[in-house]
Residue, then its C-alpha position, 0 to 999 in steps of 0.5 A: x208282595x213286598x216285605x212291608x206287606x207282612x204286618x210288623x207286629x205279626x212278623x216272628x222275631x229273630x228272622x233277618x231282613x234278608x230272609x223275609x226279603x226272600x220270602x217277599x220276592x218268591x214267585x207265584x209258581x209251583x215248587x218245593x221249599x226247604x227250611x234250615x236252622x242256624x246250624x245248617x240242619x234241614x227242618x222241613x220240606x214242603x210243596x206248594x202250587x203257589x210258592x209266594x202264598x204258601x211260604x208267606x203264610x208261615x211268616x205272615x202271622x203269629x203261630x204262638x207256642x204251637x209246634x209250627x211256631x217253634x219250627x218257624x222260630x228256628x228258620x234261618x234259611x230258606x231254599x226253594x226249587x220252582x217246578x213245572x207242575x204240582x205233580x213234579x212238586x210232589x215227586x220232588x218233595x218226597x224224594x227230598x224228605x227221603x234224602x234228607x229226613x227233616x225233623x218236622x216231616x212225617x218220614x216212612x222208612x224207604x222200603x225197596x225190599x218187596x219181593x215178586x213171583x217171577x216166571x221166566x220168559x215173555x210168554x210166547x210159546x218156544x218150541x223145543x226142537x233139539x232132540x237132545x237135552x231140553x232147553x230151559x228157555x222152552x220151559x218157564x221157571x217159577x222163582x222168588x225174585x227181588x229187584x228191578x223188573x224188565x220186559x224179558x220176564x213176567x213178574x207178579x206182585x209185589x207181595x207184602x213179604x217173602x213168606x207170601x211169595x213162598x206160599x204162592x210158589x208152593x201152591x203153584x207147585x201143588x196145582x200147576x206143577x211148574x218147575x222151580x230149578x235153576x237153568x244149570x240144574x235143569x240142563x244137566x238132569x238125567x232123571x226126575x228129582x224128588x219134586x216129580x216123585x211127590x207130584x210137585x213138578x211134571x218132569x220137563x228136565x227129562x221130557x216127562x211132559x211136552x213143551x206144548x203141555x207145559x206151556x198150557x200149564x204156564x198159561x193157566x198159572x198166569x191166569x190164576x196170578x192175574x185173578x181170572x179163577x172163575x174163568x179158569x176153573x170153567x176152562x179146566x172143567x171143559x178140558x176135563x170132560x173133553x178128555x173124559x169123552x175121549x176115554x183119556x181118563x188119566x189126563x181127565x184125573x190129573x185136571x180133576x186133581x188140579x181143579x180140587x187143589x185149586x178150589x181148596x185154596x180158593x175156599x181157604x181165602x179169608x177175604x172174599x174179594x168179589x170183582x176186585x182183582x188188585x186192591x190195597x187196603x190202608x188203615x192208620x192209627x195214631x197214639x202216644x206220639x206214635x203211628x202205624x199205617x197197615x197195608x193190606x194187599x189183594x193181588x189177582x183176587x187173592x189176600x196176600x197179607x199185610x204189613x205194618x209201617x211205623x213212621x218217624x218224626x210223628x210228634x214233631x210233624x203234628x200240626x204242620x199243614x201239608x198242602x195249600x188245601x189244608x181242608x183236604x187233610x183235616x186231621x193228623x191221621x189224614x196227613x199221615x196216610x197222605x204221606x205214606x201214599x206219596x212216599x210208598x207209591x211214588x217208588x212202587x206200583x199202585x193198584x187201581x183201587x185204594x180203600x183207605x181209612x182217611x181221605x187222600x188228597x185228589x192231587x195226589x191221586x192224580x199224580x199217582x195216575x199220571x205215573x201209573x198211566x191208569x186211572x186210580x181211585x180211593x174210597x175212604x167210606x166203603x160199604x159192604x165187603x169193602x168195609x169189612x176189609x177196612x175194619x180188619x186193616x184198622x184192627x190190625x193197625x191198632x194191634x200193631x201200634x199197641x205191641x210197638x208202644x208196649x215194646x218201646x215202653x219195655x225197652x226204655x225201662x231196660x235202658x233206664x235200669x242199666x243207666x241207673x245200675x251203672x251210674x250212666x247219665x239219665x237226663x236224656x236216655x234217648x241219646x245214651x250210646x253203648x258200643x259192644x265188641x266181640x271176637x269170633x274165629x275157628x281155631x284161629x282161622x278168619x278171625x273177625x271183631x264186630x262192633x254193634x251200636x245201641x242208641x235210642x232205645x234200639x240196636x242201630x244196624x246202620x252203624x254196626x262195623x266189622x274188622x278183619x283182624x290180621x297180624x296176630x297169633x292165630x287164636x289170640x283173642x286179647x290181641x284181637x281185642x287190642x287191635x279192634x279197640x285201637x282202630x275203633x277209638x284211635x282217631x276219636x282219642x286223637x280228636x279229643x286231644x287236639x279239640x279239647x273241650x270243643x263239641x266234637x262231631x258225631x263221628x268223633x263221639x265216644x260212647x257212654x258205655x263200652x261193653x266187652x264180651x269177656x271177663x278179667x282178661x279181656x277187660x285188662x286188655x281194654x284197659x291197657x288200650x284206654x290208658x294208652x289213648x288217654x280215654x275214660x276207663x270207667x267206660x269199659x264193662x266186661x260181660x263175664x259168663x256166669x257159673x256153668x255159663x248159664x244165661x242170667x248169671x253173668x257178671x259185669x266187670x269194670x276197668x276202673x277198679x269197681x267191684x264186680x256186679x251181679x245184676x240178677x237173672x230177672x234184672x231189666x238191666x241185665x236183659x239189655x246187656x244180654x241183648x246187646x251182647x248176643x247181638x255183637x256175637x251174632x254179627x261177629x259169627x256171621x262175618x267170620x263164617x262168611x270170611x272163612x267160607x271165602x278163604x276156604x273156597x278160594x274164589x276170591x284168590x282168582x278174582x283178585x287176578x287182574x282181568x278176572x271179575x265175578x263173571x269169568x270166575x264163575x265160568x272158571x269154577x263151573x268148568x273146572x269144578x272148583x279152585x283146585x281144578x282151576x289150579x290143575x288146568x294148563x294154559x291151553x285148557x284155561x284159554x277154552x273157557x268163554x272170555x278167557x283169552x290166551x294172554x289172560x290164561x297165562x296170567x291166571x296160570x302164573x298167579x295160581x303157581 
């Protein structure tokens, strides 16, 4: 296809001949393309089984005033990457979407925080031959786990949230009585803990159960987690009868209690899973320019709960085709669900069965099947019990989206109320930026300042900052506020003085409002800093406690001479100010407590010694019982710790003395 093959009257205006020539020269191969605007911002990332055909479709016809037309009109540059297959194109496309966050792509948050239930060991029986203390390796531990999995242990999940894992662990403690203690605790027990007394553990730490019997309990727990509940119950019943026939009534009673507890849990399940062990139910709802995908999980025959996902860029992405085969994704709901499946399961294990409210493209399912090396099917028009699951997920998606829209409407109303009360710009409230500062310490110890950011009608935690305050008189909050404001805005003031009216980068932008947690004293200090830096004093607002420090009676103090303002306890503007102020206070306190604990423990003092990392520091503290014990140890005693050479022991001794 040559440039002349694109009809002249259909070519969108504003595109250079170089760009159109690049489009005409694309190969008919699978790949990924990226569109950029004149400022270099990425607009859209797409995949194609035929780059030439796909990209030419954007430039070969007039899209009018549609969203795709607006996007195409902004394209100034094109980049492409040729790959070997459509599956590779899909993987690369979604990696780039997560990395670049293009404006016209549907973007889901990259959530890698799914927790697992972990059983230590590989499942092979390890005899406990040591006549002394029992070996932790012979008795598998049950634990909550996040992170990468490996082959040294067994992992079950993922679960939709931490609460689901913890509920499962509690269930396993009741039914199978597996241990949850750390190996170090297990190895040093001399008598059973409280969990044994309340029948939540069989006491392997003090040999109240044999390694063989404990391994049998672990095997039963694994079968339960894999969904083999029917066979497991039958096997337990056979074992109970065998013990009863052998007149071992105490053992038979224990198994009877296990069966009762397990049966009770199974009857409490809200979802009857039938013959499906691992299933994900996906439902999508789009309304008011926002969308929600509800993911419900069934693992091992148990309904573990659900989680809602809210993608970004929904409005801008509507109307843009996802694939050459547009017929596979006829609606925005189908496009939304396809985007979620691609972005979610390419980084998370997918179950063998998906039940969806919209069709999923076959090419995507094949890619997932290749990744998992197993067959993966999707049903979007289920019957019977599966239809009940899907209707439940659809209802939850609608409820979650309604809640989000209500919360966003309320938050936007609060933002507007504050902007109007303080005469802030209201033309584009989405860009209104507020920064709030707070100081926290304990009697002058471990002083820290916090800066939290509110923008786009929400708290932007990725832009929060903590500042370690040093070189001041302990407990001097005014000096701490002076230091944090100078560090925060000094470089911005310098950039403003150098560039004048030139548009600054986002990093050098001053906020529209600077909140200070404090009254006249803190505001006066902030005013002094801003005057020295040549910044606008009208930006500074102090949040002064009201009479009796009661919530809702706060007053706003201004640095530019305006009279104090009392907004009233029912004011939406005051609610937003209190929300931001409280978040700054929380962020400062957590940072201060962490710093204080670090200083008091003194572990950082040891870790700062060259050659002593976290592992060696942990061994030293464990061996000598804390920092004071390490300080009291001789060079000879220090050298007996694993990994501590004689030379390093001398270095540690010199550093601590």
